[in-house]
C-alpha positions as CSV (number, residue, x, y, z in Angstrom):
1,M,9.2,-14.6,2.1
2,S,8.1,-16.6,4.5
3,E,6.1,-14.0,6.3
4,I,4.1,-14.1,3.0
5,E,2.1,-17.2,3.5
6,D,1.2,-16.1,7.3
7,I,-1.1,-13.7,5.9
8,K,-4.4,-15.2,6.0
9,Y,-7.3,-14.2,2.9
10,D,-9.4,-12.9,5.1
11,V,-7.3,-10.2,6.5
12,I,-6.5,-9.2,2.8
13,Q,-10.1,-9.5,2.0
14,D,-10.7,-7.1,4.4
15,L,-8.0,-4.8,3.5
16,L,-9.3,-4.9,-0.4
17,S,-13.0,-3.8,1.0
18,D,-12.0,-0.7,1.8
19,K,-12.1,1.8,-0.4
20,A,-9.2,4.1,0.5
21,N,-7.2,1.2,0.8
22,R,-8.0,0.1,-2.9
23,M,-7.2,3.7,-4.1
24,I,-4.0,3.5,-2.4
25,L,-3.0,0.2,-3.7
26,R,-3.9,1.0,-7.2
27,S,-1.6,4.3,-6.8
28,I,1.3,2.6,-5.9
29,M,1.0,-0.2,-7.6
30,T,3.6,0.8,-10.4
31,V,5.1,3.7,-9.0
32,P,6.2,4.0,-5.8
33,K,5.0,7.1,-4.1
34,S,5.3,9.2,-1.0
35,T,2.1,9.6,2.0
36,T,2.1,13.2,0.5
37,Q,1.6,12.0,-3.0
38,L,-0.9,9.8,-2.4
39,C,-2.9,12.2,-0.1
40,T,-3.2,14.5,-3.1
41,E,-3.6,12.1,-5.8
42,C,-6.5,10.0,-3.3
43,N,-8.1,12.9,-1.9
44,I,-8.2,11.3,1.5
45,P,-6.6,13.2,4.9
46,T,-3.3,13.0,5.9
47,S,-3.9,11.3,9.2
48,T,-6.5,8.4,7.3
49,A,-3.4,8.0,4.8
50,Y,-0.9,7.5,7.9
51,R,-3.0,4.9,9.7
52,K,-4.2,3.0,6.5
53,M,-0.9,3.1,4.9
54,Q,0.6,1.6,8.9
55,K,-2.1,-1.3,8.7
56,L,-1.4,-2.5,4.9
57,F,2.3,-1.8,5.8
58,D,1.9,-4.1,9.2
59,Y,0.1,-6.8,6.8
60,K,3.3,-6.8,4.7
61,V,0.5,-5.7,1.8
62,I,2.8,-2.9,1.0
63,R,6.4,-2.3,1.3
64,R,8.7,1.2,2.3
65,I,11.3,2.5,0.2
66,G,13.9,4.9,1.5
67,T,15.0,7.3,-1.0
68,I,17.0,10.6,-1.4
69,N,14.9,13.8,-2.4
70,G,15.8,16.4,-5.1
71,A,16.6,18.1,-1.8
72,G,18.9,15.8,-0.4
73,K,16.3,14.6,2.4
74,K,15.2,11.3,2.9
75,E,12.1,10.1,1.3
76,I,9.8,7.3,1.9
77,L,8.2,6.1,-0.8
78,Y,5.7,3.0,-0.5
79,K,5.1,0.7,-2.9
80,S,2.4,-2.7,-3.2
81,N,3.4,-6.1,-2.5
82,F,2.0,-8.1,-5.8
83,S,3.2,-11.5,-4.1
84,V,0.6,-10.6,-1.4
85,L,-1.9,-9.5,-3.2
86,K,-1.7,-11.9,-6.2
87,K,-2.8,-14.4,-3.8
88,T,-6.4,-13.5,-3.2
89,P,-9.1,-13.7,-5.6
90,E,-9.8,-10.7,-5.7
91,W,-6.8,-9.7,-7.5
92,E,-8.4,-9.7,-11.1
93,E,-11.1,-7.7,-10.2
94,F,-8.6,-5.5,-8.3
95,C,-6.6,-4.3,-11.4
């Protein structure tokens, strides 16, 4: 993935310095989750969650996974992108 190499260290560091971003990333580290699930689990407002998720997605720190829920509707889940996060020295502290 060539786009991963394009992400600068200072951008990742800035993203990880935000408490809400860290809570989101920890939450979706192993299990993909929807924005609604993240709002509940991380106790953050919906508008904040969408704004943070979009920024993380734009910098390719997370990825979207489309799935069909139990009601047969399309649902977007988010999962952290380990290959980007492992490149930062803060990774060990983050985990």
